[in-house]
Phi, psi and omega in degrees: 000324180297319181293321178296321180296316179294321179295317179297318179295319179295320178293323177294319178294320178296319177297319177296318178295321179295318178297319179296314179297320179296318180292322178295318181294324181278331183271328185303316180299324180284332180289326182259012180288148176224154180294142179278148176293151179295145181299130176092342182264323177089324184246324189286120179284152176285133180296143180283148183266261188298325181295320179295319178297320179294319181291323183279313187269333182081180178270144175279165185297321183291331178289320178296317179296319180295319178295318180295317179295316179298317180291326177294318178294321179294320177295319178295321178295318178296319178295321179296315180295318180294320179295318179293322178294322179294317178295322179295321178293320178294321180294323179292325180289320182286334180284334183267000000 
């Protein structure tokens, strides 16, 4: 049982590292992005579209509410899946 516990912990740490690396790889290109110069001019950057609108205008209330509801549902789903997996593991240990 001790070996299984250590293996499970190592796999959980590996999963966390993989998730962290994936998020860094997907977010880094957008964090270091810069506007491209307009074709033919060489210096003048192309104005930014939706990001500029978001910075100037902000989010509307319904968008904030939608993000909050979505994240709450996602968290509840993750908790449900984790709880069922934990119960399944306990049932397997008590049966053997």
